[in-house]
Structures are given as C-alpha cells and as structure tokens.
C-alpha positions, 0 to 999 in steps of 0.5 A: 500500500502507498500512502500520501502524507502532507501537512502545514506547519501545524501538522508537521510534528504529527505527520512525522510521527505517523510517517514513522509508524507507517514506514515501520509497518511496511507502508510506502509513504509519499511525503508531499511536505511541508518539511518544517514548522515554518508557516505555510498555507494549508490549502496547498498541502491538502490539495496536493495530497488529494490530487495524488490520491485522485491521480492514483499516485497513492492508494490513500492519503493523510493530511494534517494541519492544526485542527485537521479542518482546513486540510479536509476542506481543501482535500474535499474540493478535489473530485473523487476525494472523500476526506474524513476528519476523524478525532477517534478510532470509531469515526475512522472505522465508520469513515472507511466502512460507510463512506469509503473515505480515501483520505484521513485528516488529523489535527496536529494541535488536537491529537497526540501521536499515540491517538493518531496512530490508533485512528490511522491504524483503524482507518487502514484496517477497516474495509468498505462495506458496500451495499446500501453505503455504495449507493450513497458513496456513488451519490457523493462521487457524482457531486 
C-alpha cells in the first residue's frame, strides 16, 4: 500500500510521527511536505495530497494541519476525494466502512501521536462495506 502524507506547519510534528509508524509497518509513504514548522498555507498541502490520491499516485492519503479542518476542506474540493476528519478510532472505522473515505485528516494541535496512530491504524484496517453505503458513496462521487 502507498500512502500520501502532507501537512502545514501545524501538522508537521504529527505527520512525522505517523510517517514513522507507517514506514515501520511496511507502508510506502509519499511525503508531499511541508518539511518544517515554518508557516505555510494549508490549502496547498491538502490539495496536493488529494490530487495524488485522485491521480492514483497513492492508494490513500493523510493530511494534517492544526485542527485537521482546513486540510479536509481543501482535500474535499478535489473530485473523487472523500476526506474524513476523524478525532477517534470509531469515526475512522465508520469513515472507511460507510463512506469509503480515501483520505484521513488529523489535527496536529488536537491529537497526540499515540491517538493518531490508533485512528490511522483503524482507518487502514477497516474495509468498505458496500451495499446500501455504495449507493450513497456513488451519490457523493457524482457531486
């Protein structure tokens, strides 16, 4: 599996922690920046991650900013992206099972590395259930 990651300055530390975890699990990580805690604009990075997923350059993406809100809004502007801002593992599981979320957004100033790992692990392990949920995801994709 190949996961794209991207962040602004507020999500940099959390991105680095999640990246380390993913690599330790044998996941190929495509790091789209930023590379420090110097201030940058979150829309650039949310969009870059989403475009990588939409173009098939990564199977899924995880974007980070201070709260996760900004990068999730930016990512969801890209056609074909279903980015879920998740604050716990249950939300991540439902995002995967019911919404077929192909991106995850996390808040670097709101989420510890340990909790973020739990959220990401749950999201990656959960599988889309299809069925009645497929019809709804198809509706989202048509928007």
